[in-house]
C-alpha positions in Angstrom: 152.3 193.2 134.7 150.6 195.6 131.8 152.5 198.8 133.8 155.6 196.3 134.2 155.4 195.5 130.7 155.0 199.5 129.2 158.2 200.5 131.6 160.4 198.0 130.3 159.3 199.2 126.6 159.6 202.7 127.8 163.5 201.9 129.0 164.1 200.0 126.3 162.9 202.4 123.9 164.8 205.5 125.6 166.1 207.8 122.2 168.5 208.9 124.6 170.5 205.3 125.3 169.5 203.6 122.1 172.1 202.3 120.1 173.4 205.5 118.0 172.9 204.6 114.6 175.3 206.3 112.1 174.2 210.1 110.3 174.6 208.6 107.3 171.7 205.9 108.1 169.0 208.9 108.1 170.5 211.1 105.4 170.1 207.6 103.4 166.9 207.4 104.7 165.9 210.6 103.8 167.4 210.5 100.1 165.4 206.8 99.8 161.7 208.6 100.1 162.7 211.0 97.7 161.9 210.1 94.4 164.2 212.6 92.8 167.3 210.8 94.4 169.8 208.6 92.7 171.8 205.4 93.5 175.0 207.9 92.8 173.5 210.2 95.6 172.8 207.5 98.2 176.0 205.5 97.7 177.8 208.9 97.9 176.3 209.9 101.9 177.5 206.0 102.6 180.9 206.6 101.3 181.6 209.6 103.6 181.8 207.4 106.5 185.1 205.3 105.8 184.5 202.8 108.9 180.4 202.2 108.1 181.7 201.6 104.1 184.4 199.4 105.0 182.4 197.3 107.3 179.5 197.3 104.8 181.9 196.0 102.0 183.2 193.2 104.2 179.7 191.9 105.0 178.3 192.2 101.5 181.2 190.6 100.1 181.1 187.7 102.4 179.4 184.4 101.6 176.1 185.9 103.1 175.3 187.2 100.6 175.8 185.0 97.7 178.3 187.3 95.5 182.0 186.8 97.6 184.7 189.1 96.4 182.4 190.6 93.7 181.5 193.8 95.1 183.7 196.7 95.1 181.9 200.1 95.7 179.3 200.9 97.8 176.9 201.8 94.3 177.7 198.4 93.4 176.0 197.0 96.8 173.1 199.0 96.0 172.4 198.1 92.8 172.9 194.4 93.5 171.3 194.4 97.1 169.1 196.9 97.4 168.4 199.2 100.2 166.8 197.2 102.7 169.7 194.6 102.7 172.3 197.8 103.1 170.1 199.5 105.6 170.1 196.0 107.9 173.6 195.4 107.5 174.2 199.2 108.6 171.9 198.5 111.7 173.6 194.9 112.5 176.9 196.2 112.2 176.1 199.6 114.2 173.8 197.7 117.2 176.6 194.8 117.6 180.2 196.8 117.5 178.5 198.5 120.8 177.0 195.9 122.4 179.7 193.0 121.0 180.6 191.9 124.4 177.1 192.2 126.5 176.4 188.1 124.8 178.6 186.3 123.7 178.3 184.2 120.5 175.5 186.0 119.5 176.9 188.0 117.0 178.4 184.8 114.9 174.7 183.5 116.0 173.1 185.8 113.8 175.5 185.6 110.8 174.7 182.3 110.5 171.3 182.5 110.5 171.8 185.2 108.3 173.3 182.4 106.1 170.8 179.8 106.8 167.8 182.0 106.2 169.6 183.5 102.5 170.4 179.5 101.8 166.5 178.3 102.6 164.8 181.4 100.5 167.4 180.4 97.8 166.0 176.2 97.7 162.6 177.3 97.8 162.6 179.7 95.1 161.6 182.5 97.0 162.9 186.3 94.8 165.8 188.2 96.4 166.8 185.5 99.7 169.7 188.9 100.5 165.9 190.4 102.0 165.3 187.6 103.6 169.3 186.9 105.6 168.4 190.2 106.7 165.4 189.1 109.1 168.1 186.4 109.9 170.5 188.6 110.9 168.1 190.6 112.8 166.6 188.0 114.4 167.8 188.4 118.0 168.8 191.6 118.3 166.4 192.4 121.1 168.3 190.1 123.1 171.3 192.3 123.0 169.5 195.6 123.5 167.7 194.3 126.6 171.4 193.4 127.8 172.3 196.9 127.0 169.1 198.7 128.2 168.0 196.2 131.3 170.8 194.8 132.4 170.2 193.6 135.6 167.3 191.9 134.0 169.6 190.1 131.3 171.5 188.7 134.5 168.2 187.5 136.0 167.2 185.9 132.8 170.5 183.7 132.4 170.1 183.2 135.5 167.0 180.8 134.7 168.1 180.0 131.9 171.0 177.8 133.5 169.0 176.7 136.4 166.2 175.7 135.6 166.4 174.5 132.0 164.8 176.9 130.4 164.9 178.2 126.5 166.0 181.9 126.5 162.3 182.9 125.2 160.5 181.2 128.0 163.1 182.9 130.3 162.6 186.5 129.3 158.6 186.0 128.9 158.9 184.6 133.1 160.9 187.8 133.6 159.9 190.3 131.0 156.3 189.5 130.3 157.3 189.8 127.0 160.4 188.4 124.9 162.9 189.7 122.3 160.2 188.9 119.5 158.0 191.8 121.1 161.6 194.0 121.2 162.6 193.5 117.7 159.1 194.6 116.7 159.6 197.6 118.8 162.7 198.1 117.1 161.4 197.4 113.6 158.8 200.6 114.1 161.3 202.7 115.5 164.0 202.1 112.9 161.1 202.3 109.8 162.3 198.4 108.5 159.8 197.0 105.7 157.4 195.2 107.0 158.7 192.1 105.4 162.0 192.4 107.6 159.5 193.4 110.6 157.8 190.0 109.7 160.6 188.0 109.8 162.5 189.4 112.8 159.7 189.3 115.2 157.5 186.2 114.3 160.3 183.7 113.7 159.5 181.6 116.6 155.4 181.8 115.7 155.7 182.3 112.0 152.2 181.1 111.5 151.5 184.6 112.9 153.1 187.1 111.0 150.7 189.5 110.1 151.9 189.9 106.6 154.7 188.0 105.3 154.4 184.7 107.1 157.4 183.0 104.4 159.3 185.4 105.8 159.3 184.7 109.5 159.1 181.0 108.6 162.5 181.2 106.5 163.9 182.6 109.7 162.3 180.0 111.9 163.7 177.5 109.9 167.4 179.4 109.2 167.7 179.6 113.3 167.0 175.6 114.0 169.6 175.2 111.1 172.3 177.1 112.6 171.5 175.9 116.3 171.5 172.6 114.8 175.2 173.3 113.4 175.9 175.0 117.4 177.0 178.0 115.1 177.6 181.0 117.9 174.7 181.3 120.6 171.3 182.4 120.9 171.7 182.8 125.0 170.8 178.8 125.7 171.6 175.3 123.9 168.3 174.2 123.0 167.2 173.3 118.9 163.8 173.5 119.5 161.0 171.9 117.5 160.6 172.8 113.6 156.7 173.9 113.3 155.0 171.9 110.3 152.8 174.6 108.8 156.0 176.9 108.3 157.5 173.5 106.5 154.1 173.1 104.3 153.7 176.8 104.1 157.2 177.2 101.9 156.7 173.5 100.7 160.0 173.2 102.5 160.6 169.3 102.5 163.2 166.1 102.8 165.2 166.6 99.6 165.3 170.8 100.2 166.9 170.3 104.0 169.0 167.9 102.5 169.9 170.5 99.7 170.4 173.6 102.2 172.4 171.4 104.9 174.8 170.3 101.9 175.3 173.7 101.0 175.3 175.5 104.7 178.4 173.0 105.5 180.6 174.2 103.1 179.5 177.7 104.0 179.6 178.0 107.6 183.5 177.1 107.2 183.9 180.0 104.5 182.2 182.9 107.1 184.3 181.3 109.7 186.7 182.4 108.3 186.0 186.1 107.9 186.4 188.2 110.1 184.0 191.1 110.4 185.5 193.7 113.1 
């Protein structure tokens, strides 16, 4: 099984086959690491890609990030949201663009989880809830990358879900020997994502195992639960998994916080559903 797991990993991470991220992202990443770079320089690089710029502005002005209709430029988006959020938006929109037929409803589910994760972070008083929304946005990326890199195994996973009443994650583990969380961790390393985003997207099913940022994993764990509860999009199965009590305890997320979050989401899901990110 270990040899097979290595083969699957290598296939998933084959450089030539992985979704191509915009050249702008590589240049932006280089500039961010240069202490002499300015926000204006970074924004200028992104702005040269008109399609990418339009997608970023559409996304950051959606209800997900809490600034609807207020962000008019890439430079403004960088100042308000920070590079990590913009990088997450670039990756998600780029990857889903090339794979939007691979898993019906997964983009909607991911956007919904981003919205729910930001709201959970906001309700419990975590700093920069937009960062947590990126974790939610990317939390199922491994599923769609697998669907493109190993389509024959996705067919097998789908069959187990449909015929044996399994969760998608259980079917992944049966077929692959690992699940989309492991793929997310590989992708986070491959794309040099910050540790908080890596923990949030790769430990949302087992949040207390997050190495550095368990709060991020706990937030996405609850966000994923809520978006499934609202049946917003599809994560590959229709199961609503039970919440991990220790995750609720770590965030101090009780009945009052749950009610506040659900009240806010009821309206925001309607708003987000009205926005097309195409």
